[in-house]
Biopython code that builds the backbone (N, CA, C, O; Angstrom):
import numpy as np
from Bio.PDB.StructureBuilder import StructureBuilder

atoms = [
    (1, "MET", "N", (-24.253, 111.304, 95.369)),
    (1, "MET", "CA", (-23.789, 112.987, 94.278)),
    (1, "MET", "C", (-23.506, 113.733, 95.287)),
    (1, "MET", "O", (-23.758, 113.890, 96.482)),
    (2, "ARG", "N", (-22.767, 114.238, 94.237)),
    (2, "ARG", "CA", (-21.957, 115.447, 94.842)),
    (2, "ARG", "C", (-22.515, 117.001, 94.476)),
    (2, "ARG", "O", (-22.608, 117.439, 93.329)),
    (3, "GLN", "N", (-22.869, 117.746, 95.726)),
    (3, "GLN", "CA", (-23.501, 118.845, 95.726)),
    (3, "GLN", "C", (-22.225, 119.900, 96.131)),
    (3, "GLN", "O", (-21.399, 119.743, 97.030)),
    (4, "VAL", "N", (-22.330, 120.916, 95.262)),
    (4, "VAL", "CA", (-21.029, 121.824, 95.141)),
    (4, "VAL", "C", (-22.226, 123.435, 95.663)),
    (4, "VAL", "O", (-23.324, 123.873, 95.319)),
    (5, "GLN", "N", (-21.415, 123.712, 96.390)),
    (5, "GLN", "CA", (-21.571, 124.871, 97.309)),
    (5, "GLN", "C", (-21.290, 126.259, 96.455)),
    (5, "GLN", "O", (-20.459, 125.723, 95.722)),
    (6, "ILE", "N", (-21.322, 127.429, 96.039)),
    (6, "ILE", "CA", (-20.839, 128.223, 95.708)),
    (6, "ILE", "C", (-20.710, 129.660, 96.478)),
    (6, "ILE", "O", (-21.594, 130.484, 96.242)),
    (7, "ILE", "N", (-19.910, 129.926, 97.170)),
    (7, "ILE", "CA", (-19.517, 130.916, 98.115)),
    (7, "ILE", "C", (-19.480, 132.138, 97.252)),
    (7, "ILE", "O", (-19.125, 131.811, 96.120)),
    (8, "GLU", "N", (-19.730, 133.533, 97.363)),
    (8, "GLU", "CA", (-19.449, 134.618, 96.764)),
    (8, "GLU", "C", (-18.852, 135.345, 97.817)),
    (8, "GLU", "O", (-19.473, 135.406, 98.878)),
    (9, "LYS", "N", (-17.621, 135.978, 97.701)),
    (9, "LYS", "CA", (-16.799, 136.626, 98.441)),
    (9, "LYS", "C", (-16.950, 138.049, 98.314)),
    (9, "LYS", "O", (-16.215, 138.382, 97.385)),
    (10, "GLU", "N", (-17.492, 138.975, 98.748)),
    (10, "GLU", "CA", (-17.493, 140.512, 98.406)),
    (10, "GLU", "C", (-16.130, 140.876, 98.866)),
    (10, "GLU", "O", (-15.593, 140.658, 99.952)),
    (11, "GLU", "N", (-15.589, 141.613, 97.571)),
    (11, "GLU", "CA", (-14.042, 142.163, 97.998)),
    (11, "GLU", "C", (-14.496, 143.856, 98.251)),
    (11, "GLU", "O", (-15.300, 144.508, 97.585)),
    (12, "GLU", "N", (-13.751, 144.266, 99.349)),
    (12, "GLU", "CA", (-14.195, 145.484, 100.316)),
    (12, "GLU", "C", (-13.116, 146.473, 99.237)),
    (12, "GLU", "O", (-11.902, 146.388, 99.050)),
    (13, "GLU", "N", (-14.016, 147.287, 98.733)),
    (13, "GLU", "CA", (-13.161, 148.602, 98.191)),
    (13, "GLU", "C", (-12.981, 149.151, 98.982)),
    (13, "GLU", "O", (-13.638, 149.137, 100.023)),
    (14, "GLU", "N", (-11.538, 150.156, 98.620)),
    (14, "GLU", "CA", (-10.881, 151.171, 99.800)),
    (14, "GLU", "C", (-11.454, 152.363, 98.971)),
    (14, "GLU", "O", (-11.365, 152.731, 97.799)),
    (15, "VAL", "N", (-12.123, 152.833, 100.178)),
    (15, "VAL", "CA", (-12.757, 154.487, 99.611)),
    (15, "VAL", "C", (-11.733, 155.305, 100.346)),
    (15, "VAL", "O", (-11.201, 155.139, 101.443)),
    (16, "LYS", "N", (-11.631, 156.083, 99.580)),
    (16, "LYS", "CA", (-10.858, 157.142, 100.217)),
    (16, "LYS", "C", (-11.803, 158.517, 100.697)),
    (16, "LYS", "O", (-12.755, 158.966, 100.058)),
    (17, "GLU", "N", (-11.431, 158.884, 101.599)),
    (17, "GLU", "CA", (-12.138, 160.488, 101.879)),
    (17, "GLU", "C", (-11.725, 161.591, 101.094)),
    (17, "GLU", "O", (-10.609, 161.597, 100.573)),
    (18, "SER", "N", (-12.438, 162.422, 100.977)),
    (18, "SER", "CA", (-11.634, 163.328, 100.076)),
    (18, "SER", "C", (-10.643, 164.555, 101.093)),
    (18, "SER", "O", (-10.499, 165.736, 100.777)),
    (19, "LYS", "N", (-10.276, 164.141, 101.869)),
    (19, "LYS", "CA", (-9.130, 164.569, 102.786)),
    (19, "LYS", "C", (-8.121, 164.014, 102.563)),
    (19, "LYS", "O", (-7.104, 164.706, 102.546)),
    (20, "GLU", "N", (-8.011, 162.537, 102.302)),
    (20, "GLU", "CA", (-7.011, 161.740, 101.698)),
    (20, "GLU", "C", (-6.724, 161.837, 100.589)),
    (20, "GLU", "O", (-5.621, 161.419, 100.236)),
    (21, "LEU", "N", (-7.558, 162.386, 99.708)),
    (21, "LEU", "CA", (-7.023, 162.488, 97.950)),
    (21, "LEU", "C", (-5.705, 163.814, 97.776)),
    (21, "LEU", "O", (-5.726, 165.021, 98.019)),
    (22, "THR", "N", (-5.030, 163.229, 97.440)),
    (22, "THR", "CA", (-3.819, 164.744, 97.022)),
    (22, "THR", "C", (-4.340, 165.554, 96.278)),
    (22, "THR", "O", (-5.374, 165.075, 95.812)),
    (23, "GLU", "N", (-4.116, 166.678, 95.883)),
    (23, "GLU", "CA", (-4.566, 167.739, 94.867)),
    (23, "GLU", "C", (-4.708, 167.388, 93.539)),
    (23, "GLU", "O", (-5.611, 167.807, 92.814)),
    (24, "ARG", "N", (-3.565, 166.390, 93.104)),
    (24, "ARG", "CA", (-3.889, 165.650, 91.527)),
    (24, "ARG", "C", (-4.680, 164.738, 91.540)),
    (24, "ARG", "O", (-5.295, 164.435, 90.517)),
    (25, "GLU", "N", (-4.849, 164.071, 92.735)),
    (25, "GLU", "CA", (-6.089, 162.898, 92.359)),
    (25, "GLU", "C", (-7.128, 163.471, 92.419)),
    (25, "GLU", "O", (-8.035, 162.971, 91.753)),
    (26, "ARG", "N", (-7.556, 165.188, 93.506)),
    (26, "ARG", "CA", (-9.097, 165.558, 93.092)),
    (26, "ARG", "C", (-9.043, 166.587, 92.124)),
    (26, "ARG", "O", (-10.094, 167.216, 91.993)),
    (27, "LEU", "N", (-8.146, 166.901, 91.452)),
    (27, "LEU", "CA", (-8.346, 167.257, 90.515)),
    (27, "LEU", "C", (-8.883, 166.626, 89.002)),
    (27, "LEU", "O", (-9.626, 166.986, 88.089)),
    (28, "GLU", "N", (-7.867, 165.246, 89.402)),
    (28, "GLU", "CA", (-8.631, 164.237, 88.031)),
    (28, "GLU", "C", (-9.746, 163.709, 88.501)),
    (28, "GLU", "O", (-10.441, 163.045, 87.731)),
    (29, "TYR", "N", (-10.080, 163.867, 89.641)),
    (29, "TYR", "CA", (-11.699, 163.510, 90.135)),
    (29, "TYR", "C", (-12.347, 164.475, 89.363)),
    (29, "TYR", "O", (-12.775, 164.011, 88.307)),
    (30, "ILE", "N", (-12.584, 165.787, 89.556)),
    (30, "ILE", "CA", (-13.266, 166.835, 89.626)),
    (30, "ILE", "C", (-13.620, 166.947, 87.936)),
    (30, "ILE", "O", (-14.758, 167.245, 87.573)),
    (31, "PHE", "N", (-12.255, 166.609, 86.716)),
    (31, "PHE", "CA", (-12.045, 167.028, 85.818)),
    (31, "PHE", "C", (-12.098, 166.590, 85.046)),
    (31, "PHE", "O", (-12.355, 167.170, 83.992)),
    (32, "GLY", "N", (-11.825, 164.964, 85.157)),
    (32, "GLY", "CA", (-11.822, 163.895, 84.473)),
    (32, "GLY", "C", (-12.614, 163.938, 82.865)),
    (32, "GLY", "O", (-12.309, 164.268, 81.719)),
    (33, "ASP", "N", (-13.696, 163.435, 83.530)),
    (33, "ASP", "CA", (-14.726, 163.512, 82.136)),
    (33, "ASP", "C", (-15.020, 164.736, 81.408)),
    (33, "ASP", "O", (-15.873, 164.748, 80.521)),
    (34, "PHE", "N", (-14.249, 165.924, 81.792)),
    (34, "PHE", "CA", (-14.382, 167.114, 81.321)),
    (34, "PHE", "C", (-12.934, 166.685, 80.191)),
    (34, "PHE", "O", (-13.022, 166.863, 78.977)),
    (35, "LEU", "N", (-11.897, 166.216, 80.737)),
    (35, "LEU", "CA", (-10.912, 165.966, 79.639)),
    (35, "LEU", "C", (-11.149, 164.684, 78.934)),
    (35, "LEU", "O", (-10.521, 164.624, 77.877)),
    (36, "ARG", "N", (-11.865, 163.645, 79.204)),
    (36, "ARG", "CA", (-11.936, 162.490, 78.478)),
    (36, "ARG", "C", (-12.570, 163.153, 77.180)),
    (36, "ARG", "O", (-12.079, 162.994, 76.062)),
    (37, "GLY", "N", (-13.887, 164.032, 77.469)),
    (37, "GLY", "CA", (-14.814, 164.416, 76.345)),
    (37, "GLY", "C", (-13.961, 165.152, 75.331)),
    (37, "GLY", "O", (-14.033, 164.951, 74.118)),
    (38, "PHE", "N", (-13.210, 165.952, 75.872)),
    (38, "PHE", "CA", (-12.409, 167.035, 75.313)),
    (38, "PHE", "C", (-11.731, 166.406, 74.425)),
    (38, "PHE", "O", (-11.679, 166.682, 73.226)),
    (39, "TYR", "N", (-11.203, 165.562, 74.968)),
    (39, "TYR", "CA", (-10.168, 164.717, 73.811)),
    (39, "TYR", "C", (-11.016, 163.877, 72.777)),
    (39, "TYR", "O", (-10.468, 163.650, 71.698)),
    (40, "LEU", "N", (-11.971, 163.512, 72.932)),
    (40, "LEU", "CA", (-13.019, 162.527, 72.026)),
    (40, "LEU", "C", (-13.385, 163.805, 70.983)),
    (40, "LEU", "O", (-13.031, 163.731, 69.806)),
    (41, "VAL", "N", (-14.038, 164.854, 71.438)),
    (41, "VAL", "CA", (-14.254, 165.806, 70.464)),
    (41, "VAL", "C", (-13.262, 166.555, 69.622)),
    (41, "VAL", "O", (-13.535, 166.947, 68.487)),
    (42, "GLY", "N", (-12.151, 166.736, 70.181)),
    (42, "GLY", "CA", (-10.753, 167.209, 69.942)),
    (42, "GLY", "C", (-10.281, 166.147, 68.542)),
    (42, "GLY", "O", (-10.038, 166.613, 67.429)),
    (43, "CYS", "N", (-10.218, 164.618, 68.885)),
    (43, "CYS", "CA", (-10.232, 164.038, 67.705)),
    (43, "CYS", "C", (-11.175, 163.591, 66.971)),
    (43, "CYS", "O", (-10.905, 162.894, 65.993)),
    (44, "LEU", "N", (-12.266, 163.858, 67.250)),
    (44, "LEU", "CA", (-13.309, 163.936, 65.802)),
    (44, "LEU", "C", (-12.798, 165.299, 65.153)),
    (44, "LEU", "O", (-12.151, 165.185, 64.112)),
    (45, "PHE", "N", (-12.966, 166.258, 65.536)),
    (45, "PHE", "CA", (-12.462, 167.526, 64.860)),
    (45, "PHE", "C", (-11.375, 167.606, 64.241)),
    (45, "PHE", "O", (-11.376, 168.302, 63.226)),
    (46, "LEU", "N", (-10.370, 167.063, 64.568)),
    (46, "LEU", "CA", (-9.179, 166.700, 63.846)),
    (46, "LEU", "C", (-9.392, 165.709, 62.610)),
    (46, "LEU", "O", (-9.095, 166.077, 61.474)),
    (47, "ASP", "N", (-9.928, 164.413, 62.874)),
    (47, "ASP", "CA", (-10.319, 163.790, 61.575)),
    (47, "ASP", "C", (-11.449, 164.577, 60.433)),
    (47, "ASP", "O", (-11.242, 164.538, 59.220)),
    (48, "VAL", "N", (-12.350, 165.103, 60.891)),
    (48, "VAL", "CA", (-12.813, 166.129, 59.809)),
    (48, "VAL", "C", (-12.104, 166.950, 59.067)),
    (48, "VAL", "O", (-12.106, 166.999, 57.837)),
    (49, "LEU", "N", (-11.342, 167.764, 59.987)),
    (49, "LEU", "CA", (-10.451, 168.359, 59.453)),
    (49, "LEU", "C", (-9.331, 168.143, 58.580)),
    (49, "LEU", "O", (-8.779, 168.899, 57.780)),
    (50, "ILE", "N", (-9.100, 166.870, 58.925)),
    (50, "ILE", "CA", (-8.333, 166.454, 58.043)),
    (50, "ILE", "C", (-8.679, 165.800, 56.510)),
    (50, "ILE", "O", (-8.010, 165.885, 55.480)),
    (51, "VAL", "N", (-9.869, 165.172, 56.729)),
    (51, "VAL", "CA", (-10.556, 164.836, 56.029)),
    (51, "VAL", "C", (-10.943, 166.126, 54.884)),
    (51, "VAL", "O", (-10.577, 166.155, 53.708)),
    (52, "GLY", "N", (-11.586, 166.916, 55.429)),
    (52, "GLY", "CA", (-11.586, 168.190, 54.624)),
    (52, "GLY", "C", (-10.477, 168.604, 54.060)),
    (52, "GLY", "O", (-10.220, 168.230, 52.916)),
    (53, "PHE", "N", (-9.965, 169.107, 54.471)),
    (53, "PHE", "CA", (-8.418, 169.347, 53.445)),
    (53, "PHE", "C", (-7.963, 168.185, 52.694)),
    (53, "PHE", "O", (-7.595, 168.368, 51.534)),
    (54, "SER", "N", (-7.935, 166.914, 53.235)),
    (54, "SER", "CA", (-7.421, 166.145, 51.930)),
    (54, "SER", "C", (-8.211, 166.283, 50.674)),
    (54, "SER", "O", (-7.682, 166.755, 49.668)),
    (55, "VAL", "N", (-9.527, 165.869, 50.688)),
    (55, "VAL", "CA", (-10.298, 166.371, 49.418)),
    (55, "VAL", "C", (-9.948, 167.675, 48.780)),
    (55, "VAL", "O", (-10.081, 167.749, 47.558)),
    (56, "SER", "N", (-9.584, 168.557, 49.345)),
    (56, "SER", "CA", (-9.633, 170.066, 48.892)),
    (56, "SER", "C", (-7.930, 169.841, 48.133)),
    (56, "SER", "O", (-7.651, 170.652, 47.250)),
    (57, "PHE", "N", (-7.154, 169.063, 48.392)),
    (57, "PHE", "CA", (-6.016, 168.816, 47.802)),
    (57, "PHE", "C", (-6.014, 168.211, 46.699)),
    (57, "PHE", "O", (-5.161, 168.415, 45.835)),
    (58, "ILE", "N", (-7.200, 167.189, 46.562)),
    (58, "ILE", "CA", (-7.071, 166.672, 45.280)),
    (58, "ILE", "C", (-7.151, 167.653, 44.066)),
    (58, "ILE", "O", (-7.859, 168.651, 43.936)),
    (59, "PRO", "N", (-6.040, 166.986, 43.027)),
    (59, "PRO", "CA", (-6.065, 168.346, 41.769)),
    (59, "PRO", "C", (-7.253, 168.228, 40.868)),
    (59, "PRO", "O", (-8.139, 167.372, 40.870)),
    (60, "ASN", "N", (-7.080, 169.289, 40.083)),
    (60, "ASN", "CA", (-8.042, 169.340, 39.441)),
    (60, "ASN", "C", (-7.633, 168.438, 38.451)),
    (60, "ASN", "O", (-6.586, 168.554, 37.815)),
    (61, "TYR", "N", (-8.527, 167.461, 38.307)),
    (61, "TYR", "CA", (-8.420, 166.309, 37.428)),
    (61, "TYR", "C", (-9.043, 166.028, 35.931)),
    (61, "TYR", "O", (-9.189, 164.863, 35.562)),
    (62, "SER", "N", (-9.390, 167.077, 35.119)),
    (62, "SER", "CA", (-9.780, 167.001, 34.149)),
    (62, "SER", "C", (-8.942, 166.751, 33.123)),
    (62, "SER", "O", (-9.606, 166.280, 32.199)),
    (63, "PHE", "N", (-7.610, 166.855, 32.795)),
    (63, "PHE", "CA", (-7.187, 166.628, 32.223)),
    (63, "PHE", "C", (-6.498, 165.131, 32.192)),
    (63, "PHE", "O", (-6.283, 164.408, 31.219)),
    (64, "TYR", "N", (-6.276, 164.954, 33.336)),
    (64, "TYR", "CA", (-5.977, 163.522, 33.639)),
    (64, "TYR", "C", (-7.155, 162.401, 33.402)),
    (64, "TYR", "O", (-7.008, 161.236, 33.032)),
    (65, "GLU", "N", (-8.105, 162.947, 33.656)),
    (65, "GLU", "CA", (-9.630, 162.402, 33.904)),
    (65, "GLU", "C", (-9.584, 161.907, 32.247)),
    (65, "GLU", "O", (-9.726, 160.737, 31.894)),
    (66, "ASN", "N", (-9.414, 162.755, 31.568)),
    (66, "ASN", "CA", (-9.781, 162.255, 30.202)),
    (66, "ASN", "C", (-8.785, 161.569, 29.618)),
    (66, "ASN", "O", (-9.039, 160.845, 28.656)),
    (67, "LEU", "N", (-7.540, 161.689, 30.097)),
    (67, "LEU", "CA", (-6.486, 160.972, 29.363)),
    (67, "LEU", "C", (-6.222, 159.191, 29.848)),
    (67, "LEU", "O", (-5.664, 158.277, 29.241)),
    (68, "VAL", "N", (-7.078, 159.253, 31.555)),
    (68, "VAL", "CA", (-6.806, 157.931, 32.216)),
    (68, "VAL", "C", (-8.141, 157.149, 31.781)),
    (68, "VAL", "O", (-8.119, 155.922, 31.685)),
    (69, "SER", "N", (-9.092, 157.757, 31.568)),
    (69, "SER", "CA", (-10.432, 157.264, 31.381)),
    (69, "SER", "C", (-10.613, 156.702, 30.005)),
    (69, "SER", "O", (-11.648, 156.064, 29.810)),
    (70, "GLN", "N", (-9.641, 156.862, 28.883)),
    (70, "GLN", "CA", (-9.503, 156.674, 27.874)),
    (70, "GLN", "C", (-8.476, 155.451, 27.700)),
    (70, "GLN", "O", (-8.876, 154.483, 27.053)),
    (71, "ILE", "N", (-7.477, 155.437, 28.112)),
    (71, "ILE", "CA", (-6.598, 154.264, 28.443)),
    (71, "ILE", "C", (-7.307, 153.243, 29.457)),
    (71, "ILE", "O", (-7.706, 152.224, 28.892)),
    (72, "PHE", "N", (-7.525, 153.297, 30.711)),
    (72, "PHE", "CA", (-8.239, 152.495, 31.283)),
    (72, "PHE", "C", (-9.382, 152.135, 31.516)),
    (72, "PHE", "O", (-9.683, 150.972, 31.783)),
    (73, "GLY", "N", (-10.516, 153.490, 31.418)),
    (73, "GLY", "CA", (-11.679, 153.116, 31.819)),
    (73, "GLY", "C", (-12.037, 154.159, 33.163)),
    (73, "GLY", "O", (-13.076, 154.704, 33.538)),
    (74, "LEU", "N", (-10.626, 154.139, 33.679)),
    (74, "LEU", "CA", (-11.050, 154.353, 35.043)),
    (74, "LEU", "C", (-10.579, 155.609, 35.497)),
    (74, "LEU", "O", (-9.726, 156.140, 34.785)),
    (75, "ASN", "N", (-10.957, 156.234, 36.571)),
    (75, "ASN", "CA", (-10.077, 157.334, 37.354)),
    (75, "ASN", "C", (-9.055, 157.334, 38.238)),
    (75, "ASN", "O", (-9.143, 157.638, 39.427)),
    (76, "LEU", "N", (-7.968, 156.952, 37.588)),
    (76, "LEU", "CA", (-7.053, 156.347, 38.799)),
    (76, "LEU", "C", (-6.900, 157.954, 39.832)),
    (76, "LEU", "O", (-7.119, 157.830, 41.037)),
    (77, "VAL", "N", (-6.717, 158.658, 39.563)),
    (77, "VAL", "CA", (-6.289, 159.787, 40.480)),
    (77, "VAL", "C", (-7.363, 159.886, 41.684)),
    (77, "VAL", "O", (-7.092, 160.003, 42.879)),
    (78, "LEU", "N", (-8.485, 159.822, 41.166)),
    (78, "LEU", "CA", (-9.443, 159.717, 42.231)),
    (78, "LEU", "C", (-9.479, 158.509, 43.169)),
    (78, "LEU", "O", (-9.835, 158.382, 44.340)),
    (79, "ILE", "N", (-8.997, 157.676, 42.269)),
    (79, "ILE", "CA", (-9.258, 156.131, 43.345)),
    (79, "ILE", "C", (-8.281, 156.410, 44.495)),
    (79, "ILE", "O", (-8.572, 156.573, 45.680)),
    (80, "TYR", "N", (-6.713, 156.442, 43.758)),
    (80, "TYR", "CA", (-5.806, 156.788, 44.672)),
    (80, "TYR", "C", (-6.085, 157.498, 45.791)),
    (80, "TYR", "O", (-5.914, 157.021, 46.913)),
    (81, "SER", "N", (-6.632, 158.945, 45.537)),
    (81, "SER", "CA", (-6.463, 160.121, 46.110)),
    (81, "SER", "C", (-7.332, 159.430, 47.198)),
    (81, "SER", "O", (-6.688, 159.439, 48.247)),
    (82, "VAL", "N", (-8.698, 158.757, 47.380)),
    (82, "VAL", "CA", (-9.505, 158.371, 48.239)),
    (82, "VAL", "C", (-8.776, 156.787, 49.206)),
    (82, "VAL", "O", (-9.058, 156.517, 50.374)),
    (83, "VAL", "N", (-8.037, 156.148, 48.497)),
    (83, "VAL", "CA", (-7.574, 155.366, 49.069)),
    (83, "VAL", "C", (-6.636, 155.734, 50.341)),
    (83, "VAL", "O", (-6.573, 155.159, 51.427)),
    (84, "ALA", "N", (-5.679, 157.269, 49.710)),
    (84, "ALA", "CA", (-4.548, 157.783, 50.606)),
    (84, "ALA", "C", (-5.410, 158.432, 51.547)),
    (84, "ALA", "O", (-5.121, 158.318, 52.738)),
    (85, "ILE", "N", (-6.526, 159.164, 51.183)),
    (85, "ILE", "CA", (-7.300, 159.670, 52.649)),
    (85, "ILE", "C", (-7.825, 158.562, 53.575)),
    (85, "ILE", "O", (-7.449, 158.694, 54.740)),
    (86, "VAL", "N", (-8.478, 157.676, 53.366)),
    (86, "VAL", "CA", (-8.601, 156.483, 54.080)),
    (86, "VAL", "C", (-7.333, 155.510, 54.602)),
    (86, "VAL", "O", (-7.437, 154.394, 55.113)),
    (87, "PHE", "N", (-6.584, 155.972, 54.430)),
    (87, "PHE", "CA", (-5.155, 154.810, 54.782)),
    (87, "PHE", "C", (-4.707, 156.097, 56.028)),
    (87, "PHE", "O", (-4.521, 155.848, 57.219)),
    (88, "LEU", "N", (-4.633, 157.090, 55.569)),
    (88, "LEU", "CA", (-4.309, 158.192, 56.590)),
    (88, "LEU", "C", (-5.577, 158.245, 57.650)),
    (88, "LEU", "O", (-5.069, 158.041, 58.753)),
    (89, "GLU", "N", (-6.655, 158.384, 57.768)),
    (89, "GLU", "CA", (-7.544, 158.275, 58.716)),
    (89, "GLU", "C", (-7.492, 156.968, 59.406)),
    (89, "GLU", "O", (-7.576, 157.038, 60.633)),
    (90, "CYS", "N", (-7.352, 155.584, 58.793)),
    (90, "CYS", "CA", (-7.375, 154.557, 59.602)),
    (90, "CYS", "C", (-5.951, 154.438, 60.171)),
    (90, "CYS", "O", (-5.828, 153.317, 60.665)),
    (91, "ILE", "N", (-4.858, 155.149, 60.288)),
    (91, "ILE", "CA", (-3.677, 155.346, 60.977)),
    (91, "ILE", "C", (-3.804, 156.293, 61.969)),
    (91, "ILE", "O", (-3.187, 156.296, 63.034)),
    (92, "LEU", "N", (-4.813, 157.288, 61.507)),
    (92, "LEU", "CA", (-5.021, 158.478, 62.640)),
    (92, "LEU", "C", (-5.680, 157.881, 64.039)),
    (92, "LEU", "O", (-5.390, 157.960, 65.233)),
    (93, "ILE", "N", (-6.817, 157.182, 63.186)),
    (93, "ILE", "CA", (-7.656, 156.520, 64.479)),
    (93, "ILE", "C", (-7.027, 155.294, 65.457)),
    (93, "ILE", "O", (-7.474, 154.770, 66.477)),
    (94, "TYR", "N", (-6.008, 155.115, 64.822)),
    (94, "TYR", "CA", (-5.538, 153.967, 65.587)),
    (94, "TYR", "C", (-4.599, 154.628, 66.559)),
    (94, "TYR", "O", (-4.339, 153.978, 67.571)),
    (95, "TYR", "N", (-4.134, 155.627, 66.441)),
    (95, "TYR", "CA", (-3.133, 156.277, 67.095)),
    (95, "TYR", "C", (-4.227, 157.197, 68.042)),
    (95, "TYR", "O", (-3.922, 157.255, 69.234)),
    (96, "GLU", "N", (-5.091, 157.698, 67.755)),
    (96, "GLU", "CA", (-5.981, 158.406, 68.653)),
    (96, "GLU", "C", (-6.266, 157.009, 69.734)),
    (96, "GLU", "O", (-5.960, 157.117, 70.921)),
    (97, "ALA", "N", (-6.801, 155.872, 69.262)),
    (97, "ALA", "CA", (-7.193, 154.902, 70.399)),
    (97, "ALA", "C", (-6.409, 154.364, 71.436)),
    (97, "ALA", "O", (-6.714, 153.763, 72.467)),
    (98, "LYS", "N", (-5.087, 154.786, 70.832)),
    (98, "LYS", "CA", (-4.078, 154.092, 71.487)),
    (98, "LYS", "C", (-3.758, 154.970, 72.544)),
    (98, "LYS", "O", (-3.590, 154.527, 73.680)),
    (99, "TRP", "N", (-3.625, 156.562, 72.199)),
    (99, "TRP", "CA", (-3.239, 157.457, 73.052)),
    (99, "TRP", "C", (-4.401, 157.799, 74.224)),
    (99, "TRP", "O", (-4.378, 158.430, 75.281)),
    (100, "PHE", "N", (-5.266, 157.169, 73.597)),
    (100, "PHE", "CA", (-6.678, 157.856, 74.631)),
    (100, "PHE", "C", (-6.369, 156.207, 75.920)),
    (100, "PHE", "O", (-6.685, 156.353, 77.101)),
    (101, "LYS", "N", (-5.917, 155.184, 75.559)),
    (101, "LYS", "CA", (-5.858, 154.139, 76.308)),
    (101, "LYS", "C", (-4.525, 154.339, 76.965)),
    (101, "LYS", "O", (-4.249, 153.272, 77.513)),
    (102, "LYS", "N", (-3.641, 155.154, 77.147)),
    (102, "LYS", "CA", (-2.018, 155.235, 77.558)),
    (102, "LYS", "C", (-2.547, 156.615, 78.374)),
    (102, "LYS", "O", (-2.133, 156.701, 79.530)),
    (103, "PHE", "N", (-3.368, 157.639, 77.922)),
    (103, "PHE", "CA", (-3.597, 158.753, 78.952)),
    (103, "PHE", "C", (-4.687, 158.557, 79.804)),
    (103, "PHE", "O", (-4.783, 159.210, 80.843)),
    (104, "PHE", "N", (-5.560, 157.684, 79.458)),
    (104, "PHE", "CA", (-6.983, 157.757, 80.145)),
    (104, "PHE", "C", (-6.770, 156.399, 80.643)),
    (104, "PHE", "O", (-5.767, 156.380, 81.357)),
    (105, "LEU", "N", (-7.211, 155.501, 80.560)),
    (105, "LEU", "CA", (-6.883, 154.211, 81.138)),
    (105, "LEU", "C", (-5.818, 153.627, 81.681)),
    (105, "LEU", "O", (-5.402, 152.559, 81.233)),
    (106, "ARG", "N", (-5.232, 154.257, 82.727)),
    (106, "ARG", "CA", (-4.347, 153.467, 83.375)),
    (106, "ARG", "C", (-4.720, 153.002, 84.562)),
    (106, "ARG", "O", (-5.473, 153.638, 85.298)),
    (107, "GLU", "N", (-4.152, 151.670, 84.906)),
    (107, "GLU", "CA", (-4.378, 151.592, 86.724)),
    (107, "GLU", "C", (-4.131, 152.370, 87.847)),
    (107, "GLU", "O", (-3.093, 153.029, 87.919)),
    (108, "GLY", "N", (-5.101, 152.372, 88.882)),
    (108, "GLY", "CA", (-5.061, 153.393, 89.833)),
    (108, "GLY", "C", (-4.790, 154.545, 89.510)),
    (108, "GLY", "O", (-3.866, 155.205, 89.985)),
    (109, "HIS", "N", (-5.802, 155.014, 88.414)),
    (109, "HIS", "CA", (-5.613, 156.408, 88.124)),
    (109, "HIS", "C", (-7.330, 156.889, 88.090)),
    (109, "HIS", "O", (-8.126, 155.950, 88.089)),
    (110, "TYR", "N", (-7.820, 158.096, 88.066)),
    (110, "TYR", "CA", (-9.213, 158.064, 88.573)),
    (110, "TYR", "C", (-9.157, 159.061, 86.753)),
    (110, "TYR", "O", (-9.805, 160.092, 86.932)),
    (111, "LEU", "N", (-8.803, 159.033, 85.769)),
    (111, "LEU", "CA", (-9.033, 159.918, 84.611)),
    (111, "LEU", "C", (-9.360, 158.655, 83.947)),
    (111, "LEU", "O", (-9.695, 158.649, 82.763)),
]
sb = StructureBuilder()
sb.init_structure("model")
sb.init_model(0)
sb.init_chain("A")
sb.init_seg("    ")
for serial, (resi, resn, name, xyz) in enumerate(atoms, 1):
    if name == "N":
        sb.init_residue(resn, " ", resi, " ")
    sb.init_atom(name, np.array(xyz, "f"), 0.0, 1.0, " ", f" {name:<3s}", serial, name[0])
structure = sb.get_structure()
């Protein structure tokens, strides 16, 4: 019978003292969490603002509602408006996540 022995080797992490950090690294270390949180809260605020303003621009569709509901039985203006708002939000969330990865999740970067 063969026996396999697994040996775990701990990698030594480089620990820099505060005297060895550059000014930029020190500021990133101190304010990094604040910047990430500010970015996420700002993105959420922007998403809510865009949805609110988009909904307010849906036209007063009383004439269209009567005409379309008589022809198709559906309110197409409202359906298309909601689809456009959802599509816009999906695109915006994709780019917000992409920029978050670009700015805050770099290798060798404290943020």
